[in-house]
N, C-alpha and C positions, 0 to 999 in steps of 0.2 A: 504493499499499500505506499501511496506515494501522497505527502500533504505539503501544500504551499502555504508558508506563513509569512502573512503581512501584517502592517501595523502603521499607524498615524496616516492614514492615505489622505485624509483633508480634501475628499474629490470636489468639494464646493469650490476650491481654489483652482481646480484643473480644468482645463478646457474640454470639450467633447472630444476632440482629436487626439489629446495626449491621454484621455481616459481610453478611449478605444485601442491606443498603443499598448497600454498597460493589459487591458482584455487579451489581447494578441499573445503579450508574452507569457501569460499564464497558460493559454493554451498550448502555447508551444512545449511547456513542460510536461503537460499532459497530466497533471495531478488528479487522483481520486478525490480529493476533497480539499477545501480552503479553511484556514484557520485565521482570521483576522482580530488583531488585538486592541480594537477601539479607535476613535476619532475618525469615523469615516467622514463626517461632515458637520452640520449645525442642525439643530431641532427644525429649522424651517424647510431643511433640503434632504434631511435624512431617508424620509421614506422614497421621495422620488429617485435618490440614488442609488437607494438598494433595491429598487424595483428595478432600474436599469441594469445594474449588476446581474441580478438575476436572470434577466433576459438575455444578456448579453454571452453570460458563462453556463447558466443551467449546470451547476454543480453544487453538492451538497457543501454549504458555507457554514461552520460552526463559528460564532462570533461572540464579542461583547463590546459594550460602548466604552466610550471614553469621555471627559469631561467637557469636549468640545461638541460633543453630540447633543448635550443640553442646553449649549448656547441659543439665547433669544427664545427660551422656553423653560419648562420646570419638569422634574423627575417624572410626576404622574402622568401628565399630559403627552409628554415625549413617549412614554412607554405604551399609553393607550393606544396611540396613533401607529405606534410599531406593532403592537398586537394585531390590530386591523390587517396589516399587511400580511403576518405570519400566518394568519389565518387561510390566506390564498396562496401561498408560496410555499409548499412542503419542504423545500430544499435548504431553506432559510432555519438556522437553529440558533436561538439567542440563549446563550448558557448559562445566563442569570437566572433563568426561568426553566432550565433543563434538567431533567435527570442525569445520571451517569451517563455517560456515551462509551458504549464499548464498542472500539474501532476494530480489534482483532481478540482472539483468546488472551492475549500477554497483555493488550494495552488498551487503558482506558482514557477518556478525555472529560475533563470538568473544566469549569470557570466560572468567572463572576467579574462583573466592572472593576470593582474596587474604588478606592478613593484616597487620595493622600490626606492621612488623618492626623497630621501636624503634630506627631508625638517626637519624631527626630527633629533636632536642632533647636533653634531659639525662636519659636514661633510669635511670641509676644515683643521679642526685640527685633524682629525680621523686618527690614524695609521693604522687602517684596511684597506687592500686590499683584494678584491674577484676575484675568477677566473673569475667571467663573465667579468671583465675588462680586460682580457687576452685571453679568450677563445670565446668570442662572436665578430664577425666581427665587427659589428656596435659599439662597446664599446671600442676596443683595441686601448690601445695607446692614449687615447684623455687626454689633460691638463686638469687640474682639473677644471677649469671653465666650458670647454666644455662638459665636462661629467657630471657636475651637470645640465647645462642646458637641456643635453639629458635626463637625469633622471627625471628631471621635468616634460618635456614633456611626457615622457612614462606615467608617472603617471597621468597626465591631461587628457591624451587620455583614460585611463581606467576609470577615474573619469566621464568623459563626456559620454562615453557608457553606465556605469552602472547607471547612474542617469536618462538617457532616459529610460533604461530598467525597472529600479525600478518604476517609475512613470506609465508605461505601464501597469506592473503588478499589481500594487496597484488599478489601475482603476478598475479591473475585479475580483480580490483575496483578501481574508482577509489576507492571510499569505504568506510571501515570504520567498524563501531559496536562500541564494546566495553563490554560490561557487567560490573562488578565490585562488590565491597562496599565495598571499603577505597578512600579516595582516594589516588591514586599520587604526589600532589605535596603538598608544603607549602602553597601556594599554592589548592589545593582543598580545603583540610582548613578549613572554614567551621566557625564556632560563634558562633551570635548575630550575624552580621554581620560577623564578624572572625575572622583566622586564628588558629587555636590557639595557645598558647605553648607554650614548650620544656617544660614540666610535662606537658602534656595530649598534644601532638602525638606522642611515642614511641609513643602508642597508637591512633593513630588515621590515620595515613598510613604508606604503604608506598614507601619509597625506592628499592628494587630494581625494581619494576615501572615506576616512572617514570623512572629511567635507562634501562631497555630501551627504552620506547616513544619516548624523546626521541631515542635514537640511532638508532633505526629511521625515525623520521618525518624526521629530517633529511637523510636519503638520499633521500627520496621526496617533493621538495618540490610534485609537481604531484598528489599523493594527499591525502586528507584521514583523519583520526582522529577521531572523537568517542567522549568515554568519559562512560558513565553510573555513578554511584556513590552511595552513602550513607552509612551508619554513624554519621554526625555530628549527625544529625538537624536540620542547618540546610544552607537551600539557598545555591547560590552559583553563577557560572560564573567559569572560569578559562582564559585564553587562555594557553597554555603556547608554542606556536609558533603562526606564522600558519596552519599546517594542522593544527594538535593543540589541541582544546576539551576542556575537562572540566566535565560538569554535575554537582553535588551534590545530591542532593535533601533535602527537609525531611521531618520526621516529628514525631508527636506520641503519646504511648500512647494506645491506646483510639479513636483518630480515623484510620485507614488512609484513603488519598487516592490518587487519580490525581496523578502528578507533571506529565506532559506526554504531549501526542499527536504522535508522530512522524510526519511525512509523507514517504515515499518516492517 
């Protein structure tokens, strides 16, 4: 089985001609399925572009959403619109709402959007302000402490979901692939070849998810977990445990690309 992994496509910034070029490149690789780890577009263009994706490729696509996918919208409305599309496109699989996917007898796939939970670095001292906190209704204009608590809650929600999914996947599979948007470890939060500093990392990694994954994999030394994520737009590989590896994808606005062809 061959899986193409892509991330941070930001297709709303990409011309139709360039999108067609991406679709053709994917078809040349002849994958059996696709994994996309978020930031497809923005809330107002997400559904049309996902619909175009499915029409052009007609391949099983296992995906999560990223922070940009909620821009100019809110969490609930964006997912409601997405679910209307999913009801008519059986090849699109939103992992945040999916059971464990058995890819073959040895390998399972799980995933969740996740969110940077502000627990790494210096959230309250950081001068960094993201568009998330202005363009997503649920996060707009919140006082710092309220925003911090909200980000914590989003991270905890992802961690709870992924912990349950990972335990279920490990019960029947030797190997688990995990798709998420936000790096779950400081060591995987790459930017231009370096790990993000304490000003930036509160907004670019999810400590709660990492803690949950490490705790589970430490008790399953003969199983493996490979995490695929994006968000930072810079590539790197972090070996967290002997059996837990994180791949972070790179991205450039206007130039979507295939990150990796995964062979099972």
